[in-house]
N, C-alpha and C positions, 0 to 999 in steps of 0.2 A: 642458503637459498634464501632470497628476499619473499617474502608473501606480499600476495599483492589482494587487494578490494577485489571482489566479485560480484557481478549483479547477478551470478546463479545463487550466490549465496542468499539471496534477498528475497524473501516470499511474502506476498499478498495475501491477508487473510481476511474475508468475511462471514460472521456471523449471523447465520440465521436469516438468510437473504430469503426474502417474501415475492422478490419482483426478479422473475427471469432475464430481463430485459438488462437491466441494472449489473447481472453476471457476464452477461454478454459484452454489454459496453465496459466493463472493468477490463474483459479479456483484451479488449482492444486499445485501449488508455495504453494496458501496461506494456502490451507487445511494442505499441507506437514508442516507447521511453527506453525499452531494451531489457525488461521483465518478463519473465514466463514462468515464474512459479507461483500459482493461486491457490489456496486453500479455502476450501469450504467448508463449514460449519453445519449441520442441518438445512441445507438451503432446501428451496421449495423449485422444483423440474430444474435443475441448476443445467443441464446438456440437451433440452429439449429446444424445438424448435423457435422457440421467442425469443431464447440466449442465442441460437446459431445467427439470428438474422443480425443481430447487431454487433455482432462481435468481427464481422466483415474483416478479411486476411488475418484474421486471429484464432482460428477455429481450432489451431494445435495448442493454443494454451488455454482455452476453453477444453477441450476434448481430454488433456493430460491433467488437467485438475484433480487434485486429491478432494476427495469429499469425504467427510469424518461426520462423527455424531458428536464427538465432544471435545471440549477445549482443550483439555490436557492431551488426546489426541492430536488435537493442531499445532500444537506450539512445545510437546513434549522434547521434542529433538533440537530445539532451538538456543543459542546460548544467549541472546536479547529480543525481547520483543519491547517493541514500540505502541502504542495506541494514538487513536486519533478521537475528538471529541466536539462536538459543539457547544456541550451545555459547558457552563461554568462549573469547577469543583472544587472541593476543597482537597489539595495537594500539596508534597512539600514542595516548595517553592521552585527549588533547582530541577526538580522531575517535569515541569511544564515548559517546553522547548516551541520556538515556533518552527515553522516547516522547516526551513532551510538549516536548522540548528538539528531538527531531528535526522533529517536526510543524512547532513555530517556524521553524527552518532550511527546511524547504521552502517553505512559506506565502512566508516573505521573498524567497527564492529564484525562487519564481514570476511575480513581478513583471517580471524579466528576461527569461522565455521557460520554453521545456516543462522539468519536471522529474521524477526518476522515484523510485519506493520498492519495493526489491527484494526479491523472497522467493524463497529457493531451493527446492529438492524437499521433499516432503513427509519424507522418510526421512532425507535426510541435509544438507539445510539448502545453503549456498551453498558451491561449491568456491572455491578458493583465486582463479581469476581473476575469479569473480564478484566476490568482496569487495575485492580490487584497484580494480575499477573503481567503488567505492564511496567516494566522499569523506568521509562519515559512516556510525557503524555505530550500531546500536541493539538492544538488548534489552529485554524483560518480566521485572521482577521476579516471578519465580513461585516457588514453593515447591520447596526442593531436594528433596522426595521426589518428584513429579512436576512437572518443568520444563517440558513440552512441551506447546504448545496445539495445535489444527486448524489448519490451514492458515488456514481461512475465519474462525476465531474470532481470529488473529493480526492478520490484513486490518481486522477490525471495531474491534479496540482502537486499530491505529494511524490508521485511518480516521477514528474519533471525535476522536482526537487532533488531527489535520489539520483537521477540521470546527470545534471549539473554537478552534483558533490563527486559524485564517482569521474567524471570527466575533469574536474579541478583537481583531486589526490591524486589520480594515474598520470596527470598531466596530458590526457589526450586529446584535450578540447580543440577544435579545430575552428583556428580562424578563417573567415573567408577571405579568398584571394585576390578580389577587388570589391569595391565597394556596389550594394546593390543598386540597379538603374531605377531610375523614378520616372 
């Protein structure tokens, strides 16, 4: 039996999210790209009206999100965790990947079991314990003038890379039947 990558084995993890709207927007971004497993570590009002207002058609992802208190609870069942950062960090050279490389690694590992993609707090990003829990780290190449994305925007970019990697690896990418009209 040949094992296949699975989007169901890929979880998005948000740590100590302080803005419920970011949780709702994250759920929407995930569902748009075919991801449905969300884990929240000690969030503020994770499933309240402010989160639901921005989840638009992804309320199922929001309402089924796992809410845990600690990092070990969030990732204890995972075989690999990747993390995201906007700050330059002193990391092993081979551990820092582009979003595209990170997506390929996670999709490939998803063949063997659950994997996670970790996002730190809106204000400070990941703390040292969270960074150390990650096998891989990635950053989005942004402008030096303003390098920080909104949390759900960052989730959307990584989710899109995961979707592309999944479609490429599984051969499920659909080519348009005809060129788009202009």
